[in-house]
C-alpha positions as CSV (number, residue, x, y, z in Angstrom):
1,M,85.2,116.3,183.4
2,Q,82.7,113.7,182.0
3,R,81.1,113.1,178.7
4,A,77.7,111.5,178.2
5,E,79.3,108.5,176.5
6,P,82.9,107.3,176.6
7,W,85.0,107.4,173.5
8,H,86.7,104.4,171.8
9,G,89.3,105.6,169.3
10,R,91.0,103.1,167.0
11,C,94.0,103.3,164.8
12,Q,95.2,100.5,162.5
13,L,98.4,100.9,160.5
14,H,100.4,98.7,158.1
15,F,103.9,99.6,157.0
16,N,105.5,98.4,153.8
17,R,108.6,99.3,151.7
18,D,108.2,101.0,148.4
19,A,110.5,100.4,145.3
20,S,113.0,103.0,146.6
21,G,113.3,101.3,150.0
22,R,111.4,103.8,151.9
23,S,108.8,102.7,154.5
24,R,105.2,103.8,153.8
25,H,102.1,103.5,155.9
26,Q,98.6,102.4,155.0
27,G,95.5,102.3,157.2
28,G,93.4,104.8,159.1
29,C,91.9,105.7,162.4
30,S,88.6,106.8,164.0
31,A,87.9,109.8,166.3
32,P,89.4,111.0,168.5
33,F,92.6,109.9,166.6
34,K,93.9,111.8,163.6
35,L,96.9,110.9,161.5
36,M,99.2,113.8,160.8
37,R,101.4,114.2,157.8
38,A,104.1,111.5,157.7
39,E,107.7,112.3,156.9
40,T,110.5,110.2,155.5
41,G,113.3,110.2,158.0
42,D,116.9,109.0,157.7
43,N,117.4,105.4,156.6
44,G,114.0,105.5,154.9
45,R,112.1,105.5,158.2
46,C,108.4,106.5,158.2
47,E,108.0,109.1,160.9
48,L,104.3,109.5,161.9
49,P,102.7,111.7,164.5
50,L,99.3,110.8,166.0
51,L,97.0,113.5,167.2
52,H,94.4,112.9,169.9
53,T,91.8,115.6,169.0
54,A,89.7,115.3,172.2
55,G,92.1,117.2,174.4
56,G,92.4,114.4,176.9
57,L,90.9,111.2,178.3
58,V,88.1,110.9,180.8
59,G,86.9,107.9,182.7
60,G,85.7,105.1,180.4
61,D,87.5,106.3,177.3
62,Q,89.4,103.7,175.4
63,L,92.2,103.9,172.7
64,S,93.3,100.9,170.6
65,I,96.3,101.0,168.4
66,D,97.3,98.1,166.1
67,L,100.6,98.3,164.2
68,R,101.8,95.8,161.6
69,L,105.3,96.2,160.2
70,H,106.1,94.1,157.2
71,S,109.5,92.8,156.2
72,G,112.3,95.4,156.3
73,T,110.3,98.4,157.3
74,R,111.2,101.1,159.8
75,S,108.8,103.4,161.6
76,L,108.8,106.1,164.3
77,I,105.5,106.8,165.9
78,T,105.0,109.7,168.3
79,S,102.2,111.9,169.6
80,V,101.6,115.6,168.7
81,A,101.1,116.7,172.3
82,A,101.2,115.4,175.9
83,Q,98.3,113.1,176.7
84,K,96.1,114.3,179.5
85,V,94.0,112.1,181.7
86,Y,91.3,113.9,183.7
87,G,90.2,112.9,187.2
88,S,87.2,110.7,187.6
89,I,87.1,109.7,191.3
90,G,84.3,111.5,193.1
91,R,83.1,113.2,189.9
92,S,80.0,111.1,189.3
93,R,77.1,110.2,191.6
94,I,76.6,107.0,189.5
95,Q,80.2,105.9,189.8
96,P,81.7,107.7,192.8
97,A,84.7,105.4,192.8
98,G,85.6,106.6,189.3
99,S,86.2,104.7,186.1
100,W,89.4,103.8,184.2
101,A,90.6,105.2,180.9
102,H,92.4,102.6,178.9
103,Q,94.9,102.5,176.1
104,E,96.1,99.3,174.3
105,V,98.9,99.1,171.8
106,R,99.6,95.9,169.8
107,A,102.6,95.7,167.5
108,R,103.6,92.8,165.3
109,L,107.0,93.1,163.6
110,S,108.3,90.9,160.7
111,D,111.9,90.1,159.7
112,R,114.4,93.0,160.0
113,C,111.8,95.5,161.1
114,D,112.5,98.5,163.3
115,L,109.8,100.2,165.4
116,E,110.4,103.2,167.6
117,W,107.4,104.0,169.9
118,V,108.2,107.4,171.4
119,P,105.0,109.2,172.6
120,Q,105.2,112.5,174.4
121,E,104.5,112.8,178.1
122,L,101.4,111.4,179.8
123,V,99.9,113.7,182.5
124,L,97.5,112.3,185.1
125,Y,95.4,114.9,186.8
126,A,94.3,114.5,190.4
127,D,92.1,111.5,191.0
128,A,92.7,110.1,187.5
129,L,92.5,106.4,186.8
130,Y,94.5,105.2,183.8
131,E,95.6,101.8,182.5
132,Q,97.7,101.0,179.4
133,R,99.0,97.8,177.8
134,V,101.7,97.5,175.2
135,N,102.2,94.1,173.6
136,V,105.0,93.5,171.1
137,I,105.8,90.4,169.1
138,L,109.0,90.4,167.0
139,P,111.5,88.0,165.6
140,E,115.1,87.8,166.8
141,N,116.4,90.1,164.0
142,A,113.9,93.0,164.6
143,S,114.2,96.0,166.8
144,F,111.7,97.6,169.2
145,F,112.5,100.9,171.0
146,S,110.1,102.6,173.4
147,T,110.0,105.4,175.9
148,E,107.3,106.3,178.4
149,I,107.3,109.4,180.6
150,V,104.4,109.9,183.0
151,R,103.7,112.9,185.3
152,L,101.6,112.0,188.3
153,G,99.6,115.2,189.0
154,R,100.0,118.7,187.6
155,T,102.8,119.6,189.9
156,A,103.4,123.1,188.5
157,A,99.9,123.9,189.9
158,G,100.7,122.3,193.2
159,E,98.5,119.3,192.3
160,Q,99.2,115.6,193.3
161,L,97.7,112.4,192.0
162,N,95.7,112.1,195.3
163,R,93.4,109.0,195.1
164,G,94.3,108.3,191.4
165,R,96.2,105.4,190.1
166,W,98.3,104.5,187.0
167,R,98.8,101.0,185.7
168,S,101.2,99.9,182.9
169,E,101.9,96.6,181.3
170,L,104.6,96.1,178.6
171,T,105.3,92.7,177.2
172,I,107.9,91.9,174.5
173,E,107.9,88.4,173.0
174,R,110.5,87.0,170.6
175,S,109.0,84.7,168.0
176,G,110.9,82.3,165.8
177,P,111.1,78.7,164.5
178,S,111.7,77.4,168.0
179,Q,109.8,78.0,171.2
180,P,108.9,81.7,171.6
181,R,110.6,83.5,174.5
182,W,109.8,86.6,176.6
183,E,112.3,89.4,176.2
184,F,110.6,91.7,178.7
185,V,107.5,91.6,180.9
186,D,106.9,94.7,183.0
187,R,103.8,95.3,185.1
188,L,103.5,98.4,187.3
189,E,100.9,100.2,189.4
190,V,101.4,103.5,191.1
191,G,98.9,104.9,193.7
192,S,99.1,106.8,196.9
193,D,101.2,104.3,198.9
194,S,103.7,103.5,196.2
195,L,103.9,107.2,195.1
196,H,105.0,108.4,198.6
197,S,106.8,105.3,200.0
198,L,110.6,105.3,200.3
199,H,110.5,102.0,198.5
200,G,108.4,103.5,195.7
201,L,108.7,106.9,194.1
202,N,109.4,108.8,197.3
203,S,107.0,111.6,196.2
204,A,108.8,112.2,192.9
205,P,106.0,113.1,190.4
206,V,107.8,111.9,187.2
207,F,108.4,108.3,186.3
208,G,109.9,107.0,183.0
209,T,110.9,103.7,181.3
210,L,113.0,103.1,178.3
211,V,113.2,99.7,176.7
212,W,115.2,98.5,173.7
213,A,114.9,95.0,172.3
214,A,117.9,94.8,169.9
215,P,117.8,93.1,166.5
216,M,121.0,91.2,167.1
217,A,123.0,89.5,169.8
218,I,125.3,92.0,171.7
219,N,128.6,90.7,172.9
220,P,129.7,91.5,176.5
221,Q,132.0,94.3,175.5
222,Q,129.4,96.1,173.4
223,Q,126.9,95.6,176.2
224,D,129.3,97.1,178.7
225,D,130.0,100.0,176.3
226,L,126.3,100.7,175.9
227,L,125.6,100.7,179.6
228,Q,128.7,103.0,180.3
229,Q,127.5,105.4,177.6
230,A,124.0,105.4,179.0
231,R,125.3,106.2,182.5
232,A,127.6,108.9,181.2
233,A,124.6,110.5,179.4
234,R,123.1,111.4,182.8
235,S,125.6,114.3,183.0
236,G,123.9,117.6,183.8
237,L,120.5,116.0,184.5
238,K,118.7,115.6,187.8
239,G,116.8,112.6,189.1
240,A,117.5,109.0,189.9
241,M,118.5,107.2,186.7
242,R,119.3,103.5,186.5
243,C,119.9,101.1,183.6
244,G,120.6,97.4,183.0
245,S,120.8,94.7,180.4
246,L,118.2,92.5,178.8
247,D,119.1,89.2,177.2
248,Q,119.2,91.1,173.9
249,G,118.9,94.8,174.7
250,L,118.6,97.5,177.4
251,V,116.1,98.8,180.0
252,A,116.4,102.2,181.8
253,R,114.3,103.9,184.5
254,Y,113.9,107.6,185.5
255,V,112.4,108.8,188.8
256,G,112.5,112.5,189.6
257,H,110.9,115.9,189.2
258,S,111.7,116.8,185.6
259,S,110.1,115.3,182.5
260,R,112.5,117.4,180.5
261,D,115.5,115.6,182.1
262,A,113.9,112.2,181.6
263,R,113.3,113.1,177.9
264,F,116.9,114.3,177.5
265,W,118.4,111.1,179.0
266,F,116.2,108.8,177.0
267,S,117.0,110.7,173.8
268,R,120.7,110.3,174.4
269,I,120.3,106.5,174.9
270,W,118.1,106.4,171.8
271,A,120.9,107.9,169.8
272,Q,123.3,105.3,171.2
273,T,121.1,102.5,170.1
274,R,121.0,103.9,166.6
275,L,124.8,104.3,166.3
276,L,125.3,100.8,167.6
277,R,123.6,99.6,164.4
278,S,125.4,102.1,162.1
279,L,122.2,104.0,161.6
280,C,121.8,107.8,161.5
281,R,121.5,109.5,164.8
282,P,117.9,110.4,165.4
283,S,116.5,113.9,164.8
284,I,114.1,115.1,167.5
285,P,110.6,115.0,166.1
286,R,109.3,118.3,165.0
287,V,106.2,118.1,167.1
288,W,108.2,117.8,170.4
289,P,108.1,121.1,172.3
290,L,111.8,121.1,173.2
291,Q,113.7,124.4,173.2
292,E,117.0,122.6,173.5
293,D,118.5,119.7,171.6
294,P,119.3,117.0,174.0
295,L,121.9,115.5,171.6
296,S,123.8,118.7,170.8
297,T,126.5,118.4,173.4
298,Q,126.8,114.6,173.4
299,T,129.6,112.5,171.9
300,F,129.1,108.8,171.3
301,T,131.8,106.2,171.1
302,T,130.1,102.8,171.1
303,N,131.6,100.5,168.4
304,P,128.9,99.5,165.9
305,I,127.8,96.0,165.3
306,P,129.6,94.5,162.2
307,A,127.6,95.1,159.0
308,A,127.0,91.4,158.5
309,T,124.9,91.2,161.6
310,A,123.3,94.7,161.7
311,T,119.9,95.4,160.2
312,H,119.9,96.8,156.6
């Protein structure tokens, strides 16, 4: 599938608090992006779904998302549907090697901000080329939570990624009065060799990453509780699931055959990060096509951070 000209969609959003303490968004976007109706979630959070109206990305398409969260704001950004990336290798006589589709997300957070970046699944068709970059800058007292789930090939139709490739870069930088520091730097590429290698994905078509940069220091007991809860949340789910600590947060990986199980596990960890800060447990976004609630049978026992150090 090729268009005559590639598309470059842009989305620029600012988040501010109103007089009642609720977070509100300003800004706009260009095609193929469309902003859907925002809702005010628990704790005054602005919950905003983004719609990609083109039905998928083809080689050469670009998406740029710029987010600016001003002091004390909370936002949840998700997508209305799974993002599809169509194959480009061998589809054009002019570019037989194919061309890459790109997405870049830049987020800048101010004091006491809280951003949750939780798009739905990314589906790469056979011979698709896709690269994404997420760059986050935040102070020590701000929180960034993200999940990413990618399916490499339409496996329900017996399709594999074939000659396609997927690249991902996520960087989280802590700013402050002293020297900035890197909280997390993650660069990955998956192609035919790494997809099938025993030291790669071992032919598992679903790969997922969860990262939480916490807004406060977590003591060893709280960190151990968080990791134990994350591991216990794997109950009833299939796939290889691992998690570990950041200097100030958590990272988790999923490798397996079920994007549903990846989403369930990540949602349970998501709830745990909320409760650790004495915030309301998340409600699954209304646009997610889940027939079951991944949080309905879970119990959470992590001790919250004392109110003096938790975000407002």
